[in-house]
N, C-alpha and C positions, 0 to 999 in steps of 0.2 A: 504494500500500500504506500503510495507516494504522498508526501505532504506538500501542500500548496504554499509556495514561498513568494512573497512580493517584496521587492526592494523599492524604496522611495528616495529619490535624490532631491533634496530640498524639503526640509521638515518644518517650514514656517506655517502660517495660517492654513494654506491650502493642503500642503503635503500631510500635515498632522491630522487634518480632518479626513483625508482620504484613508489614512491608516486606521483611524478609529472607526470609520464607517465600515471598512472591510472586516475589522474585528467584531464590531457590534452585530453585523449581519451574518457572522459565521462563515465568511467567504475566504478566509485565510487561516493557515495554521502557523505560519511563521512570517514575521515582519522584520525587515532589515532596513534600518534608518540611516541615511547618509546626509551630511550637511557640512558646509565649510565651517560652521560653528559646531564643533564636535560636542561641546557641552549641551547644546540644544538638542542635537540628535539623540544623545544619551538620555537626556531628560524626557524627551518624547517617548522613547522606548520604555523607560521606567514607568511613566504615567500610564501607558497601555497595560503594562504588567500589573500595576496596582488595581486595574479594573477587572482583571481576569476572573476573579471569584464571582462576579456578577454578569459575566457574558455567557451566551448560549453554548459556546464551544471553547475548548482550551486553545489559547494562543500564546506563542512566545514572541518576544520582541527584543531585538538587539540592535546595536549601532556599531558602525565601523567605516572604514574607507571604501571608496567606490571600487578600488581594485579588487575587492573581495566579494563583489556581488555576482560573480559568475554562476553560482548555483541557484540563483533566483529563477523562478518561472516567468515572472512578469516584472518589468522595470517601469516605474512611473517617474517621469522627469517633470519636476515641479519647481525647479530652481529658477532664480531670477528675481528682479525687483518688482514690488507691487507698483502699479501705475498711480500717479497722482490723480486726484479727482479732476474730471474733465479732460484728462490726457488720453488721447486716442491710443489704443493698444499698440498700434504700429510705431508710436513715438518712443516706446520703451525698447525698440529693437536693438540699438547699439549696446546697451548694457547686457541684454540677454545673450547677444553673440559673444561677448567677452566671457561669459560664464560657459557657454558651449565650447569655446576654444580650450578651456581648462578641462572640461568634463569628458569630451569625446575621446581623447587619447586614453583616459583612465578607464572608460567603458571597454575600449578595445583591449586594454591590458588585462581586464578581468576575464575575458573569454566568454562573456555573456552572449547567449544566442537564443534567448526566449522572445517573448512578446513585449513590445515597447509601446507605452501610451505616454505621449507628451502632452502636458497641459499648460506649459508656460506660454505666456503671450509675447508677441502676436502668434497665436497658436498654429495657424497654417504655415506661416513663414518659418517658424522654429522647427516644426516637424519636417519640412522640406529640407531645410539646412541640415538637420540631424541625420536624416536618411542619406543625403548625398555624401556627407563627410564621414559617416560610419560605413558607407557602402553596404547598406543593409537590405535584405530582401523586402520588397515593397509590401508583401502581404503580412509581414510580421511587425509592422510599425504603423501606428496611427496617431492622430491627435483626437482628443475629445471633441474638438471642433464645435459644431452647432448642437451637440447633444444637450447642452445646457440651454442654448437659445430655443431649441425645440420644446423643452420643458416649460420655458417662459411663454412660448407661443401657445402651448396647450393650456396653460393657466389663463391666459387672456381669453382664449376661445371658450373655455369652460365657464368663466365668469360671465361673458357676454351672452352665451347661448343657454346657460343653466343646464349643462350636460356634463356628466362625470368625465374626467380626463381619460379614463381607461376605455371609454367608448369612442375616443377620437383617434383618427389617423392623420397626423399633422406634423410636418417637419419644416425647419428652416434649412436652407442649403447655401453653399458658397462659403464665404469668409465668416469666421467667428469674429465679427466686428461690424464696422459701419456700413459695409457693402452687402451684408447678408440679404438674402431674398427668400420669399415664400412662394412655393408652387401651389397657388390657390386652386388650380384645376385638379389637384390630387388630394385636397382636404376632404376627409370623409367622416361621417358620424355613423357608427354602427355598420360600416361597410358601404353606406350609400353616400354618394358625392354631395357635399354641402350645397353646391350650385343647384342640384336637383331638388333638395329639400327646401331651399329658399323659394323655388318656383311653386312647389306643391303645397308647402305649409308655411306661407309667409308670416302667419300669426305666431308661429313657434320658432321659426328660423329667419329672423330679419336680415336684411342686407347690412353688410359691415363696411366700414370705412377702412379699406385695406391698408392705405398709407398710414393711418392713425394706429392701427393694430401693430404694424411693423415697427413704427417709431416707439411704441410702448414696450415692445419686446427688446429693442436695442437699448433703450434708456434704463431698463430694469436693473442691469448690473451696476450702473453708475449710482442709482438710488441706494442700492445696498452698500456700495463702496463709500458713499458720502456718509451714510448713517453709522457704519461700524468699522470702516477702514479696509475691509476685504470681503470678497465673496467666499463662502466656505461650505455651507450645508448643501447647496444645490450642486456645485461641481463635485463634491465628494460622493453624492448619491449617483450622479451621472457616471463617474469613473467606476464606481462599484458595479453598476449595471453592465458596463462594458467588460469588466474583468469577469463577472459572473457568467456572461455569455461565452467567454473564452474557456474558463475553467470547466464548465458543465457541457460544453459542446452543444449549446442551445440552438444553433443555427437561427439566431434571432436577428430580425431586421432592425437595425438601429442607425440613426444619423450620426456620422462621425467623419472626421477628415481623413480621406484615403488618397493614395497615390493614383492619379488619373493618367491613363495611357491611351488617350483617344476618346474616352467616354465624354459625351456632351461636347465633342470637338475640342477638348482640352488635353494637353500632354505636358508632363514634366513637373507638375506641382501637386501639392495636396490641397483638396478642398472638400467640404462636407457634402455628402450624398448618402442616401439610404444604402446600407450594405449588410450582407449576411455575415455574422460573426460566429465562429465556432472554434474548435480546437486547433485549427490550422490558421487562425487569425482571420483576415479578410478573405472569405471564401468566394464571394461574388459581389459585384457592385451592381445595384439596380440603376438602369438607365431609363428614367421616366420619360414619357412622351410629353414634353413641355410645350406650351404654346410658344409662338414666336416671341412674344413679349417676355415670357418667363425665361426662355433660353438666352435672350439678349441680356437680361438682368443677371443670370447666372454667369455667363461668359464675362460680363463686365466685372463681377466680383472676383472672378479668377484672374483677370488682368491686373487687378489691384494687388492680389497675392503675388503674382509673378513679378511685378515691378519691384516689390519689396524683397523678394528672394534675391533678385539681381543686386539690390543694394547690400543685402546681408553678405553676399559672396565677395563683395568688394571691400568689406570692412576688415 
């Protein structure tokens, strides 16, 4: 019987909440915490260990250098600076690239060859840079991307339509950031397209201001950031869901930032699309039949990512 081990690089607000979410939901047997602040990493591991008596499953948590993460099954990259309020995620790129330049050779030295989930911002640019410079198999590395944006979108829809989130099929696609888009033509409630429900049951499913909904989704993270200094619970839950799909070979369709190689007319970068996640990582990418307007919005979002990937490679 193999034990599930997750290594987390960067144990600040986000990384520590990912660790505790995994432990709390019983999705990990061993946690390995890594941080430039070694005392913080050790403290986070000890804090998890203090909670074990009240968790559903036994968990061990330790801390150490990145060079010793080779036996982990999953590696979560969450290092880098938190953005200032009102700072676009892309504006933090330079500082994050400096962290990557330090971390990447150490990951290589560890011999790690498992599944990588990058959640540091700017998410799509960072994971593209990470994959290129690690020379890593594309199906074994992703970013959480719009997994969190999609949860925020589902929250907005649920509130406006008074429908439980679990009855919704609704994703954000493209960049985890200001150019994210929504494929409204594929939003469904209970398997039926929202556009059809709005025609057949306008008293129950009113027309929505698409631009306003998308703006509320995009600003949601900044509202949290302003109020408490960082986003934690939502991203931790999203990453736990992605890891659960991988560990349990769920073949679950989730929105996340995947390497595109011709899908949607895009090549060479990571951007968020619905994808099947199982024990082999990204097993299939769903290529939705988007409207011309939606495809244009998605490709524009990808062009923003590509522009900043090129900047990152010049740093």
